[in-house]
C-alpha positions in Angstrom: -2.5 -72.0 -93.3 -4.5 -70.0 -95.9 -3.9 -67.6 -98.8 -6.8 -65.2 -98.3 -8.3 -66.1 -101.7 -11.9 -67.0 -100.7 -13.3 -70.0 -102.5 -17.0 -69.1 -102.1 -19.6 -68.2 -99.5 -21.2 -70.9 -97.3 -24.6 -70.4 -95.8 -25.3 -70.9 -92.1 -28.1 -73.4 -91.8 -28.1 -74.0 -88.0 -26.6 -72.6 -84.8 -26.4 -74.5 -81.5 -25.0 -73.3 -78.2 -23.1 -75.7 -76.0 -22.2 -73.9 -72.8 -19.7 -71.3 -73.9 -19.1 -72.9 -77.4 -21.2 -72.4 -80.5 -21.6 -75.1 -83.2 -22.2 -73.7 -86.6 -23.7 -75.9 -89.3 -23.2 -74.7 -92.9 -23.7 -75.7 -96.5 -21.4 -75.0 -99.4 -20.6 -76.5 -102.8 -17.5 -78.4 -101.7 -19.0 -80.0 -98.6 -18.8 -83.4 -100.2 -15.0 -83.1 -100.4 -14.6 -82.2 -96.7 -13.4 -84.6 -94.0 -13.7 -84.7 -90.2 -10.7 -82.8 -88.6 -10.1 -80.7 -91.8 -9.4 -77.0 -91.3 -11.6 -74.4 -93.1 -11.4 -70.7 -92.8 -14.7 -69.0 -91.9 -14.6 -65.2 -92.3 -10.9 -65.6 -91.7 -11.2 -67.8 -88.6 -9.6 -71.3 -88.9 -12.1 -73.8 -87.6 -12.1 -77.6 -87.6 -14.8 -79.7 -89.2 -16.3 -81.8 -86.4 -19.3 -83.4 -88.2 -20.7 -84.0 -91.6 -24.4 -84.8 -92.2 -25.8 -86.0 -95.5 -29.4 -85.9 -96.6 -30.6 -82.9 -94.6 -33.2 -80.5 -96.0 -30.3 -78.2 -96.9 -28.4 -81.1 -98.5 -25.1 -82.3 -97.1 -23.9 -80.0 -94.3 -20.9 -79.8 -92.1 -20.4 -78.4 -88.5 -17.6 -76.5 -86.9 -17.2 -75.4 -83.3 -16.1 -71.9 -82.1 -14.9 -71.6 -78.5 -15.3 -68.6 -76.2 -12.1 -66.8 -77.1 -12.8 -67.2 -80.8 -16.3 -65.7 -80.3 -14.9 -62.8 -78.3 -12.2 -62.0 -80.9 -14.3 -62.4 -84.1 -17.7 -61.6 -85.5 -18.8 -65.3 -85.5 -21.0 -64.7 -82.5 -23.0 -62.2 -84.5 -24.0 -64.7 -87.1 -27.6 -65.8 -87.7 -29.1 -68.6 -89.7 -29.1 -67.6 -93.4 -26.0 -65.4 -93.1 -23.3 -65.9 -95.7 -19.7 -66.7 -94.6 -16.5 -66.5 -96.6 -14.9 -69.9 -96.7 -11.5 -71.2 -97.9 -9.9 -74.6 -97.4 -6.3 -74.8 -96.2 -3.6 -73.9 -98.7 -2.0 -76.5 -100.9 1.8 -76.2 -100.7 2.3 -77.3 -104.4 0.8 -74.2 -106.0 1.2 -70.4 -106.3 0.4 -68.2 -103.3 -2.0 -65.8 -104.9 -2.8 -63.8 -101.7 -0.5 -63.6 -98.7 0.2 -65.9 -95.8 -2.9 -66.0 -93.7 -2.9 -68.1 -90.5 -6.7 -68.0 -89.8 -5.9 -66.6 -86.3 -8.1 -63.5 -86.2 -6.6 -60.7 -84.2 -9.8 -58.8 -83.6 -12.8 -57.0 -85.1 -13.2 -53.8 -87.0 -16.2 -51.7 -87.9 -17.0 -50.4 -91.4 -17.3 -46.6 -91.2 -17.7 -45.7 -94.9 -18.3 -47.2 -98.3 -17.5 -45.1 -101.3 -17.6 -45.5 -105.0 -14.2 -45.7 -106.6 -14.8 -45.5 -110.4 -16.2 -49.0 -110.7 -14.8 -50.5 -107.5 -15.8 -49.8 -103.9 -13.6 -48.2 -101.2 -14.3 -49.5 -97.7 -13.0 -47.8 -94.6 -12.6 -49.8 -91.4 -11.9 -48.7 -87.8 -10.3 -50.9 -85.2 -8.9 -50.7 -81.7 -5.4 -49.4 -81.6 -4.2 -49.1 -78.0 -0.4 -49.0 -77.3 -0.2 -52.7 -76.4 -1.9 -53.8 -79.6 0.5 -51.6 -81.7 3.5 -52.9 -79.7 2.5 -56.4 -80.7 2.4 -55.6 -84.4 -1.4 -55.1 -84.7 -1.3 -52.2 -87.2 -1.4 -51.7 -91.0 1.0 -50.0 -93.4 0.4 -48.4 -96.8 0.4 -51.1 -99.6 0.8 -53.8 -97.0 -1.5 -56.8 -96.5 -4.5 -57.3 -94.2 -7.1 -59.9 -94.1 -10.8 -58.8 -93.8 -13.3 -61.6 -93.2 -10.8 -64.0 -94.7 -10.1 -61.9 -97.8 -6.5 -61.0 -98.6 -6.4 -57.3 -99.4 -4.0 -54.4 -99.9 -4.1 -51.6 -97.4 -4.8 -48.0 -98.5 -4.5 -44.8 -96.5 -3.8 -46.3 -93.1 -4.0 -44.3 -89.8 -3.3 -45.4 -86.3 -6.8 -47.0 -86.0 -8.3 -47.0 -89.6 -7.5 -48.4 -93.0 -9.1 -48.6 -96.4 -9.4 -51.4 -98.9 -10.5 -51.2 -102.5 -12.8 -54.0 -103.6 -13.2 -54.8 -107.3 -16.6 -56.0 -108.7 -15.6 -59.7 -108.8 -14.6 -59.7 -105.1 -17.7 -57.8 -104.2 -19.9 -60.4 -106.0 -18.1 -63.5 -104.8 -17.5 -62.7 -101.1 -19.6 -61.4 -98.3 -18.3 -57.9 -99.0 -21.6 -57.6 -100.8 -23.3 -57.7 -97.4 -20.9 -55.2 -95.7 -22.3 -51.7 -95.0 -21.6 -48.9 -92.6 -21.8 -50.4 -89.1 -21.0 -53.9 -90.2 -18.5 -55.8 -87.9 -15.7 -57.7 -89.7 -12.8 -59.9 -88.7 -9.3 -58.7 -89.2 -5.9 -60.5 -89.2 -2.9 -58.3 -89.4 0.1 -59.3 -91.5 2.2 -61.9 -89.7 5.4 -60.3 -90.8 4.7 -57.2 -88.7 4.1 -59.3 -85.7 7.4 -61.2 -86.1 9.3 -57.9 -86.5 7.6 -56.5 -83.4 8.5 -59.6 -81.4 12.1 -59.6 -82.6 12.5 -56.0 -81.5 11.4 -57.0 -78.0 13.7 -60.0 -77.6 16.7 -58.3 -79.0 16.3 -55.0 -77.2 
């Protein structure tokens, strides 16, 4: 489980296909603290560390594996060597929850349709699929509710059936890969787990 407070950006240093899986090798500042089997959020996707290699040209690096379903639901299959990925280690249960409850189970992808200046911050608009089945399962946003975009816990502004906006302050823009997002960029989204539980409860009590 995660909080949506990104620790830093990791750099993709290698990508290897293994049948329908993809192994991503990355480098970040806390790589020496990682252990095999540890969970790390990558652009909001919970992946398991499967290998750690010291003394490479990039320094110590670690590898995670994304399976077919993960690649279909997320933007990880679009990554290239050199891309920057938002990373967060799993949440400690003895501290404050600064973001919101993020499972690391990405619900799907969204496309950036606009980036506007907002008096020092940036206002990003994203469009996502919103068919009746998705909405029935709780895959929607509400004004002032929470949403996770590329692993970043954010507050929703101006939601519609299939779009929402988020305001990004300069610190977040500098320290996450929102600095690389432009019109046409594809991002990962995870809707608030509370909405999903409410939608499920409605079904089983109807």
